[in-house]
C-alpha positions, 0 to 999 in steps of 0.5 A, spaced: 383 126 892 377 124 895 380 123 902 383 130 903 376 133 901 373 129 906 378 131 912 378 138 910 370 138 910 370 134 917 376 139 920 371 145 918 365 143 921 369 141 927 372 148 927 365 151 927 362 147 933 368 148 937 371 154 935 379 154 936 377 149 941 378 144 936 385 145 936 386 144 943 382 137 942 387 136 936 393 138 940 391 134 946 391 128 942 397 129 939 401 130 945 398 124 949 400 120 943 407 123 943 407 121 951 405 114 949 411 113 944 416 116 949 413 111 955 417 105 953 423 109 954 422 114 960 417 112 965 415 113 972 410 108 974 405 108 980 400 103 982 393 105 982 388 100 985 383 097 980 377 100 984 380 107 985 381 107 977 374 105 976 371 110 981 376 116 979 374 115 972 367 115 973 368 122 977 372 124 971 367 122 966 361 125 970 364 131 971 366 132 963 359 130 961 355 134 966 360 140 964 359 139 957 351 139 958 352 145 962 356 148 957 351 147 952 345 150 956 349 156 956 350 156 949 343 156 948 343 163 952 349 165 947 345 163 941 339 167 943 343 173 944 346 173 937 340 171 934 336 176 937 341 181 934 344 183 941 351 184 942 351 182 950 356 179 954 354 173 957 356 172 965 351 167 968 351 159 967 358 156 967 360 163 965 359 165 973 365 160 974 370 161 969 371 165 962 372 159 958 368 153 960 369 148 955 377 149 955 376 148 963 372 142 962 377 139 957 383 140 961 380 138 968 377 132 966 380 128 961 387 128 962 387 125 969 384 119 966 390 118 962 394 118 968 390 113 972 389 108 966 397 108 964 399 108 971 405 113 970 406 120 972 409 121 966 402 123 963 402 129 968 407 132 962 402 132 957 397 135 962 401 141 963 402 142 956 395 142 955 393 147 960 399 152 957 396 151 950 389 152 953 391 158 956 395 161 950 388 160 946 384 164 951 389 169 950 388 169 943 380 169 944 380 174 949 383 179 944 376 179 940 372 179 946 376 185 948 375 188 942 367 187 942 366 188 949 371 193 951 371 195 958 366 191 960 370 184 958 376 187 962 372 188 968 369 181 967 376 178 966 378 181 973 373 178 977 372 171 973 378 166 972 380 163 965 380 156 966 380 153 973 374 155 977 377 157 984 373 163 986 366 160 986 360 164 983 365 170 981 361 173 976 356 175 981 361 181 983 362 183 976 354 184 975 354 188 982 359 192 979 355 193 973 349 195 977 352 200 981 355 203 975 348 204 972 345 206 978 350 212 978 
């Protein structure tokens, strides 16, 4: 009886910390576990030299750690806006490059490690499913963001990609649009 309560408390705390991003973490763990169970029956082995494994793993881990640190700095900025009673759309820091930096960090840095260390192309499948799941979670979250910030968020959304930072410092274009509108 005590264990389900502890699990519920733990999951509640995880949800508070990660928002619905916790669901992405849980989904990722489940889909990776399913892939491990399928691997003995369906496999597409590759050979990765040990030094490449180590080098690429270090790159992925450093990317994940730096991304999480960077994201946490941005969270402090967001908390200042909410604690101060402001309802302001934050578009700097990590939000210059992607609209959902935590999902971006999780989807771009952790799954490649599974591919490297299991030496199996099969692990691309869960990576693709994780990205699809993240994109759907983004859609769910953005309904609330559109309700809260309206047209401003839609303009921001048009400039900045959701998960993959392929446009560089894209929020600069958004902020210039806003400045031009305020001058008029």
